[in-house]
C-alpha positions as a Markdown table, in Angstrom:
| # | Residue | x | y | z |
|---|---|---|---|---|
| 1 | Met | -43.5 | -29.5 | -48.6 |
| 2 | Ala | -44.6 | -27.0 | -46.1 |
| 3 | Thr | -42.2 | -28.6 | -43.6 |
| 4 | Asp | -39.4 | -28.3 | -46.1 |
| 5 | Ala | -40.1 | -24.7 | -46.8 |
| 6 | Ser | -40.2 | -23.7 | -43.1 |
| 7 | Thr | -36.9 | -25.6 | -42.6 |
| 8 | Thr | -35.3 | -23.7 | -45.5 |
| 9 | Asn | -36.5 | -20.4 | -44.2 |
| 10 | Phe | -35.1 | -21.1 | -40.7 |
| 11 | His | -31.6 | -21.4 | -42.1 |
| 12 | Thr | -31.7 | -18.1 | -44.0 |
| 13 | Pro | -29.4 | -15.3 | -42.8 |
| 14 | Asp | -32.3 | -13.4 | -41.4 |
| 15 | Phe | -32.7 | -16.0 | -38.6 |
| 16 | Arg | -29.1 | -16.2 | -37.5 |
| 17 | Pro | -28.6 | -15.9 | -33.8 |
| 18 | Val | -27.4 | -12.5 | -32.5 |
| 19 | Pro | -23.7 | -12.8 | -31.5 |
| 20 | Gln | -22.8 | -11.9 | -27.9 |
| 21 | Pro | -20.6 | -8.8 | -27.3 |
| 22 | Pro | -16.9 | -9.7 | -27.3 |
| 23 | Asp | -16.5 | -8.9 | -23.6 |
| 24 | Phe | -19.6 | -10.9 | -22.5 |
| 25 | His | -18.5 | -13.8 | -20.3 |
| 26 | Pro | -21.5 | -15.4 | -18.5 |
| 27 | Glu | -19.3 | -17.6 | -16.4 |
| 28 | Met | -17.2 | -14.7 | -15.1 |
| 29 | Thr | -18.6 | -12.2 | -12.6 |
| 30 | Val | -16.7 | -9.4 | -10.8 |
| 31 | Thr | -18.3 | -8.7 | -7.5 |
| 32 | Ser | -18.2 | -5.2 | -5.9 |
| 33 | His | -18.4 | -6.7 | -2.4 |
| 34 | Asp | -17.7 | -10.0 | -0.8 |
| 35 | Gly | -20.4 | -10.6 | 1.7 |
| 36 | Leu | -18.0 | -10.9 | 4.6 |
| 37 | His | -18.3 | -9.4 | 8.1 |
| 38 | Phe | -16.4 | -6.3 | 9.2 |
| 39 | Trp | -14.2 | -8.3 | 11.6 |
| 40 | Gln | -13.2 | -10.7 | 8.8 |
| 41 | Phe | -12.0 | -7.8 | 6.7 |
| 42 | Met | -10.0 | -6.6 | 9.7 |
| 43 | Val | -8.3 | -9.9 | 10.3 |
| 44 | Ala | -7.6 | -10.4 | 6.6 |
| 45 | Gly | -6.1 | -6.9 | 6.4 |
| 46 | Ser | -4.1 | -7.3 | 9.6 |
| 47 | Ile | -2.5 | -10.5 | 8.2 |
| 48 | Ala | -1.8 | -9.0 | 4.8 |
| 49 | Gly | -0.2 | -5.8 | 6.3 |
| 50 | Ser | 2.0 | -7.7 | 8.7 |
| 51 | Val | 3.2 | -10.2 | 6.0 |
| 52 | Glu | 3.9 | -7.3 | 3.6 |
| 53 | His | 5.9 | -5.1 | 5.9 |
| 54 | Met | 7.9 | -7.9 | 7.6 |
| 55 | Ala | 8.9 | -9.3 | 4.2 |
| 56 | Met | 10.0 | -6.0 | 2.8 |
| 57 | Phe | 11.4 | -4.4 | 6.0 |
| 58 | Pro | 15.1 | -4.4 | 4.9 |
| 59 | Val | 14.2 | -2.4 | 1.8 |
| 60 | Asp | 12.3 | 0.1 | 3.9 |
| 61 | Thr | 15.4 | 0.5 | 6.1 |
| 62 | Val | 17.6 | 1.4 | 3.1 |
| 63 | Lys | 15.0 | 3.9 | 1.9 |
| 64 | Thr | 14.9 | 5.6 | 5.3 |
| 65 | His | 18.7 | 5.9 | 5.3 |
| 66 | Met | 18.7 | 7.4 | 1.8 |
| 67 | Gln | 16.1 | 10.0 | 2.8 |
| 68 | Ala | 18.0 | 11.2 | 5.9 |
| 69 | Leu | 19.3 | 14.6 | 5.3 |
| 70 | Gly | 21.0 | 17.6 | 6.9 |
| 71 | Ser | 23.9 | 17.3 | 9.4 |
| 72 | Cys | 23.1 | 13.6 | 9.9 |
| 73 | Pro | 26.3 | 11.6 | 9.4 |
| 74 | Ile | 24.3 | 9.2 | 7.2 |
| 75 | Lys | 24.3 | 11.3 | 4.0 |
| 76 | Ser | 23.4 | 8.5 | 1.6 |
| 77 | Val | 23.0 | 9.3 | -2.1 |
| 78 | Gly | 22.6 | 5.9 | -3.7 |
| 79 | Val | 21.2 | 2.5 | -2.8 |
| 80 | Arg | 24.7 | 1.0 | -2.5 |
| 81 | His | 25.9 | 3.7 | -0.2 |
| 82 | Ala | 22.8 | 3.5 | 2.0 |
| 83 | Leu | 23.1 | -0.3 | 2.2 |
| 84 | Arg | 26.8 | -0.1 | 3.2 |
| 85 | Ser | 26.0 | 2.5 | 5.9 |
| 86 | Val | 23.6 | 0.0 | 7.5 |
| 87 | Leu | 25.6 | -3.2 | 7.1 |
| 88 | Lys | 29.0 | -1.8 | 8.1 |
| 89 | Pro | 28.3 | -1.0 | 11.7 |
| 90 | Glu | 25.8 | -3.8 | 12.6 |
| 91 | Gly | 25.7 | -6.3 | 9.8 |
| 92 | Val | 22.5 | -7.8 | 8.5 |
| 93 | Arg | 20.9 | -7.1 | 12.0 |
| 94 | Gly | 20.9 | -3.4 | 11.2 |
| 95 | Leu | 18.5 | -4.0 | 8.3 |
| 96 | Tyr | 15.9 | -5.2 | 10.8 |
| 97 | Arg | 16.3 | -2.5 | 13.5 |
| 98 | Gly | 12.9 | -1.1 | 14.3 |
| 99 | Ile | 11.0 | -4.2 | 13.1 |
| 100 | Gly | 9.3 | -4.5 | 16.5 |
| 101 | Ala | 7.7 | -1.1 | 16.1 |
| 102 | Met | 6.6 | -2.1 | 12.6 |
| 103 | Gly | 5.1 | -5.3 | 14.0 |
| 104 | Leu | 3.1 | -3.4 | 16.6 |
| 105 | Gly | 1.8 | -0.8 | 14.1 |
| 106 | Ala | 1.3 | -2.7 | 10.8 |
| 107 | Gly | -1.3 | -5.2 | 12.0 |
| 108 | Pro | -3.8 | -2.8 | 13.6 |
| 109 | Ala | -3.3 | -0.1 | 11.0 |
| 110 | His | -4.0 | -2.5 | 8.1 |
| 111 | Ala | -6.9 | -4.0 | 9.9 |
| 112 | Val | -8.4 | -0.5 | 9.9 |
| 113 | Tyr | -7.2 | 0.2 | 6.4 |
| 114 | Phe | -8.8 | -2.6 | 4.6 |
| 115 | Ser | -12.0 | -2.8 | 6.6 |
| 116 | Val | -12.7 | 0.9 | 6.1 |
| 117 | Tyr | -11.9 | 0.5 | 2.4 |
| 118 | Glu | -14.3 | -2.4 | 2.0 |
| 119 | Val | -17.2 | -0.7 | 3.8 |
| 120 | Cys | -16.7 | 2.6 | 1.9 |
| 121 | Lys | -16.3 | 0.8 | -1.4 |
| 122 | Lys | -19.6 | -0.9 | -0.9 |
| 123 | Tyr | -21.3 | 2.4 | 0.1 |
| 124 | Phe | -19.8 | 4.7 | -2.6 |
| 125 | Ser | -19.8 | 2.3 | -5.6 |
| 126 | Gly | -23.5 | 1.5 | -5.4 |
| 127 | Gly | -22.8 | -2.0 | -6.5 |
| 128 | Asp | -20.8 | -1.0 | -9.6 |
| 129 | Pro | -17.4 | -2.8 | -9.6 |
| 130 | Asn | -16.2 | -0.5 | -12.4 |
| 131 | Asn | -16.5 | 2.7 | -10.4 |
| 132 | Ser | -12.9 | 3.9 | -10.2 |
| 133 | Ala | -13.9 | 7.2 | -8.5 |
| 134 | Ala | -15.5 | 5.2 | -5.7 |
| 135 | His | -12.4 | 3.1 | -5.2 |
| 136 | Ala | -10.2 | 6.2 | -5.0 |
| 137 | Val | -12.5 | 8.0 | -2.5 |
| 138 | Ser | -12.7 | 4.8 | -0.4 |
| 139 | Gly | -9.0 | 4.6 | -0.4 |
| 140 | Val | -8.7 | 8.2 | 0.9 |
| 141 | Phe | -11.1 | 7.4 | 3.8 |
| 142 | Ala | -9.1 | 4.3 | 4.6 |
| 143 | Thr | -5.8 | 6.1 | 4.8 |
| 144 | Leu | -7.3 | 8.8 | 7.1 |
| 145 | Ala | -8.3 | 6.2 | 9.5 |
| 146 | Ser | -5.2 | 3.9 | 9.3 |
| 147 | Asp | -2.7 | 6.7 | 9.5 |
| 148 | Ala | -4.1 | 7.8 | 12.8 |
| 149 | Val | -3.2 | 4.3 | 14.1 |
| 150 | Phe | 0.1 | 3.8 | 12.3 |
| 151 | Thr | 1.9 | 7.2 | 12.4 |
| 152 | Pro | 3.2 | 7.0 | 16.0 |
| 153 | Met | 4.7 | 3.5 | 15.5 |
| 154 | Asp | 6.1 | 4.6 | 12.1 |
| 155 | Met | 7.9 | 7.5 | 13.7 |
| 156 | Val | 9.4 | 5.1 | 16.3 |
| 157 | Lys | 10.3 | 2.6 | 13.6 |
| 158 | Gln | 12.2 | 5.2 | 11.5 |
| 159 | Arg | 14.1 | 6.6 | 14.5 |
| 160 | Leu | 15.2 | 3.1 | 15.4 |
| 161 | Gln | 16.2 | 2.5 | 11.8 |
| 162 | Leu | 18.6 | 5.5 | 12.0 |
| 163 | Gly | 19.7 | 5.3 | 15.6 |
| 164 | Asn | 22.2 | 2.5 | 15.3 |
| 165 | Gly | 21.4 | 1.4 | 18.8 |
| 166 | Val | 22.9 | 4.5 | 20.3 |
| 167 | Ala | 20.0 | 7.0 | 20.6 |
| 168 | Tyr | 17.4 | 4.3 | 21.6 |
| 169 | Arg | 17.7 | 0.8 | 23.0 |
| 170 | Gly | 14.4 | -0.4 | 21.6 |
| 171 | Val | 10.8 | 0.4 | 21.0 |
| 172 | Leu | 9.8 | 1.1 | 24.7 |
| 173 | Asp | 13.0 | 3.2 | 25.3 |
| 174 | Cys | 12.3 | 5.3 | 22.2 |
| 175 | Val | 8.6 | 5.9 | 23.2 |
| 176 | Lys | 9.7 | 6.9 | 26.8 |
| 177 | Lys | 12.4 | 9.3 | 25.6 |
| 178 | Val | 10.2 | 10.9 | 22.9 |
| 179 | Leu | 7.4 | 11.5 | 25.5 |
| 180 | Lys | 9.9 | 12.9 | 28.0 |
| 181 | Glu | 11.9 | 15.1 | 25.7 |
| 182 | Glu | 9.5 | 16.1 | 23.0 |
| 183 | Gly | 6.0 | 15.4 | 24.3 |
| 184 | Phe | 3.1 | 13.4 | 22.8 |
| 185 | Gly | 2.8 | 15.8 | 19.8 |
| 186 | Ala | 6.1 | 14.4 | 18.4 |
| 187 | Phe | 4.4 | 11.1 | 17.6 |
| 188 | Tyr | 2.1 | 13.0 | 15.2 |
| 189 | Ala | 4.5 | 15.6 | 13.9 |
| 190 | Ser | 4.3 | 14.1 | 10.4 |
| 191 | Tyr | 0.6 | 13.2 | 10.5 |
| 192 | Arg | -0.5 | 16.0 | 8.1 |
| 193 | Thr | 2.3 | 15.1 | 5.7 |
| 194 | Thr | 1.6 | 11.4 | 6.0 |
| 195 | Val | -2.1 | 11.9 | 5.2 |
| 196 | Leu | -1.3 | 14.3 | 2.3 |
| 197 | Met | 1.1 | 11.7 | 1.0 |
| 198 | Asn | -1.0 | 8.6 | 1.6 |
| 199 | Ala | -4.3 | 10.1 | 0.4 |
| 200 | Pro | -3.2 | 10.4 | -3.3 |
| 201 | Phe | -1.0 | 7.3 | -2.8 |
| 202 | Thr | -4.0 | 5.3 | -1.8 |
| 203 | Ala | -6.3 | 6.9 | -4.3 |
| 204 | Val | -3.9 | 6.0 | -7.1 |
| 205 | His | -3.2 | 2.6 | -5.6 |
| 206 | Phe | -6.7 | 1.3 | -5.1 |
| 207 | Ala | -8.0 | 2.8 | -8.4 |
| 208 | Thr | -5.1 | 1.2 | -10.3 |
| 209 | Tyr | -5.4 | -2.1 | -8.5 |
| 210 | Glu | -9.1 | -2.5 | -9.2 |
| 211 | Ala | -8.7 | -1.4 | -12.9 |
| 212 | Ala | -5.7 | -3.6 | -13.4 |
| 213 | Lys | -7.5 | -6.6 | -11.9 |
| 214 | Arg | -10.5 | -6.1 | -14.2 |
| 215 | Gly | -8.1 | -5.7 | -17.2 |
| 216 | Leu | -6.2 | -8.9 | -16.4 |
| 217 | Ile | -9.5 | -10.8 | -16.0 |
| 218 | Gln | -10.7 | -9.6 | -19.4 |
| 219 | Ile | -7.4 | -10.7 | -21.1 |
| 220 | Ser | -8.0 | -14.3 | -20.1 |
| 221 | Pro | -11.4 | -14.8 | -18.5 |
| 222 | Glu | -11.4 | -18.5 | -19.0 |
| 223 | Ser | -8.4 | -19.0 | -16.7 |
| 224 | Ala | -8.9 | -16.1 | -14.3 |
| 225 | Ser | -10.6 | -18.2 | -11.7 |
| 226 | Gly | -7.7 | -20.7 | -11.5 |
| 227 | Glu | -5.1 | -17.9 | -11.5 |
| 228 | Gln | -6.5 | -15.6 | -8.8 |
| 229 | Met | -3.1 | -15.3 | -7.0 |
| 230 | Ile | -1.3 | -14.2 | -10.2 |
| 231 | Val | -4.0 | -11.7 | -11.0 |
| 232 | His | -4.0 | -10.1 | -7.6 |
| 233 | Ala | -0.2 | -10.1 | -7.3 |
| 234 | Thr | 0.3 | -8.5 | -10.7 |
| 235 | Ala | -2.4 | -5.9 | -10.2 |
| 236 | Gly | -1.0 | -5.1 | -6.8 |
| 237 | Ala | 2.5 | -4.7 | -8.2 |
| 238 | Leu | 1.3 | -2.3 | -10.9 |
| 239 | Ala | -0.7 | -0.3 | -8.3 |
| 240 | Gly | 2.2 | -0.1 | -5.8 |
| 241 | Thr | 4.7 | 1.1 | -8.5 |
| 242 | Ser | 2.4 | 3.8 | -9.8 |
| 243 | Ala | 1.5 | 5.1 | -6.4 |
| 244 | Ala | 5.1 | 5.1 | -5.1 |
| 245 | Val | 6.4 | 7.2 | -8.0 |
| 246 | Val | 3.7 | 9.8 | -7.6 |
| 247 | Thr | 4.2 | 10.3 | -3.8 |
| 248 | Thr | 8.0 | 10.1 | -3.2 |
| 249 | Pro | 8.5 | 13.8 | -2.6 |
| 250 | Leu | 6.0 | 13.8 | 0.3 |
| 251 | Asp | 7.5 | 10.6 | 1.6 |
| 252 | Val | 10.9 | 12.4 | 1.9 |
| 253 | Val | 9.2 | 15.3 | 3.8 |
| 254 | Lys | 7.6 | 12.8 | 6.1 |
| 255 | Thr | 10.8 | 11.0 | 6.9 |
| 256 | Gln | 12.6 | 14.3 | 7.6 |
| 257 | Leu | 9.9 | 15.3 | 10.1 |
| 258 | Gln | 9.9 | 12.0 | 11.8 |
| 259 | Cys | 13.7 | 11.7 | 12.1 |
| 260 | Gln | 14.6 | 15.3 | 13.0 |
| 261 | Gly | 17.1 | 15.3 | 15.9 |
| 262 | Val | 18.1 | 11.7 | 15.5 |
| 263 | Cys | 21.8 | 11.0 | 15.1 |
| 264 | Gly | 22.6 | 14.7 | 14.7 |
| 265 | Cys | 19.9 | 15.4 | 12.0 |
| 266 | Asp | 18.8 | 19.0 | 12.0 |
| 267 | Arg | 15.5 | 20.0 | 13.6 |
| 268 | Phe | 13.0 | 22.1 | 11.7 |
| 269 | Lys | 11.9 | 25.4 | 13.0 |
| 270 | Ser | 8.5 | 24.8 | 11.4 |
| 271 | Thr | 6.7 | 21.5 | 10.7 |
| 272 | Ala | 4.7 | 23.1 | 7.8 |
| 273 | Ile | 5.1 | 21.0 | 4.7 |
| 274 | Met | 6.1 | 23.9 | 2.5 |
| 275 | Asp | 8.8 | 25.1 | 4.9 |
| 276 | Val | 10.3 | 21.6 | 5.2 |
| 277 | Thr | 10.2 | 21.2 | 1.4 |
| 278 | Lys | 12.0 | 24.5 | 0.9 |
| 279 | Thr | 14.7 | 23.4 | 3.4 |
| 280 | Ile | 15.3 | 20.2 | 1.5 |
| 281 | Val | 15.5 | 22.0 | -1.8 |
| 282 | Gln | 18.0 | 24.5 | -0.4 |
| 283 | Lys | 20.3 | 21.8 | 1.0 |
| 284 | Asp | 20.0 | 19.2 | -1.7 |
| 285 | Gly | 18.3 | 20.7 | -4.7 |
| 286 | Tyr | 15.1 | 19.4 | -6.3 |
| 287 | Lys | 16.7 | 15.9 | -6.6 |
| 288 | Gly | 16.5 | 15.8 | -2.8 |
| 289 | Leu | 12.7 | 15.4 | -3.1 |
| 290 | Met | 13.2 | 12.2 | -5.0 |
| 291 | Arg | 15.7 | 10.6 | -2.5 |
| 292 | Gly | 14.9 | 7.0 | -2.0 |
| 293 | Trp | 12.6 | 6.6 | -5.0 |
| 294 | Ile | 14.3 | 3.4 | -6.3 |
| 295 | Pro | 14.1 | 1.5 | -3.0 |
| 296 | Arg | 10.6 | 3.0 | -2.5 |
| 297 | Ile | 9.5 | 1.3 | -5.8 |
| 298 | Leu | 11.5 | -1.8 | -4.9 |
| 299 | Phe | 9.5 | -1.8 | -1.7 |
| 300 | His | 6.0 | -1.0 | -2.9 |
| 301 | Ala | 5.8 | -3.1 | -6.0 |
| 302 | Pro | 6.5 | -6.5 | -4.3 |
| 303 | Ala | 4.9 | -5.3 | -1.0 |
| 304 | Ala | 1.6 | -4.5 | -2.8 |
| 305 | Ala | 1.8 | -7.8 | -4.6 |
| 306 | Ile | 2.3 | -9.7 | -1.3 |
| 307 | Cys | -0.3 | -7.6 | 0.5 |
| 308 | Trp | -3.1 | -8.0 | -2.0 |
| 309 | Ser | -2.5 | -11.6 | -2.8 |
| 310 | Thr | -2.4 | -12.4 | 1.0 |
| 311 | Tyr | -5.5 | -10.3 | 1.6 |
| 312 | Glu | -7.5 | -11.8 | -1.2 |
| 313 | Ala | -6.4 | -15.3 | -0.1 |
| 314 | Ala | -7.6 | -14.6 | 3.5 |
| 315 | Lys | -10.9 | -13.3 | 2.1 |
| 316 | Ser | -11.3 | -16.5 | 0.0 |
| 317 | Phe | -10.6 | -18.6 | 3.1 |
| 318 | Tyr | -13.4 | -16.8 | 5.0 |
| 319 | Gln | -15.8 | -17.1 | 2.0 |
| 320 | Gln | -15.2 | -20.9 | 1.9 |
| 321 | Leu | -15.6 | -21.1 | 5.7 |
| 322 | Asp | -18.9 | -19.2 | 5.5 |
| 323 | Gly | -20.1 | -21.1 | 2.5 |
| 324 | Cys | -20.2 | -18.0 | 0.3 |
| 325 | Pro | -20.3 | -18.7 | -3.5 |
| 326 | Glu | -16.8 | -18.1 | -5.0 |
| 327 | Ser | -16.6 | -20.4 | -8.0 |
| 328 | Gly | -16.1 | -18.3 | -11.2 |
| 329 | Thr | -15.8 | -15.1 | -9.2 |
| 330 | Ile | -12.9 | -12.7 | -8.9 |
| 331 | Thr | -13.3 | -10.3 | -6.1 |
């Protein structure tokens, strides 16, 4: 009887097991860092950046043509007009003019970009993968470092995109002429603008990416491990779109500074951001500050998806190579 009584008492409501919180998933962990070496982050970032920019280069060319302003004969207003202005004189080859400069700059710049981000994220987050502020600040530090590497080649790339093979014969010819005619400072004429654009861009980008990645994992945690590529690509596309919209006006200013004097475009008396902005508004109205926003989004959404999925895949490769635990983990 004593045994029967104890059994009865055990099944009373007072002894029901406490349910786990709805977002508790013991099989799913989100790591704040991946245990890889600095050089591994650099290689993964270099591969991701190169794949991203090479794949999306034609869209970037159209955006650059749309943002050209002033007395430049390429006064593109829409995507179709800009695309026609590229294809008519040179055909499809014109969409890839300047890709050599992009190839030289994208790899090293993204190697710096992602490695600095990972190191700063580990330092500032304190091991908390939900620290959006740490992700944003880490992104700002990453862009300060990577822009110092990428800005000179980005300037060369944009001049080649607009030059139609007349002003410059190639990357080396462009570098020589700029050094001879304008001096070394011309390579960094847009650096302040680039940093002011990319700092908020990267802050929004990384914070959105990390938040979107966590959100996607929580929606379907049981399948997240088997769908890492989809998770990273979707989160990257959302991050790229958000950041692109916010920073388009500064991107227009940057393009104007880097392309001044090319194919007849006006030169600015001052490279101060406010002065250039006023000039753009005077010539083209406030809509001029949003030139190229459609191809910019068309570039950054798929580019970020390609970049993040490639980067995370490269990190996974190194984790498996080093024997790091990866099963059930989204990084």
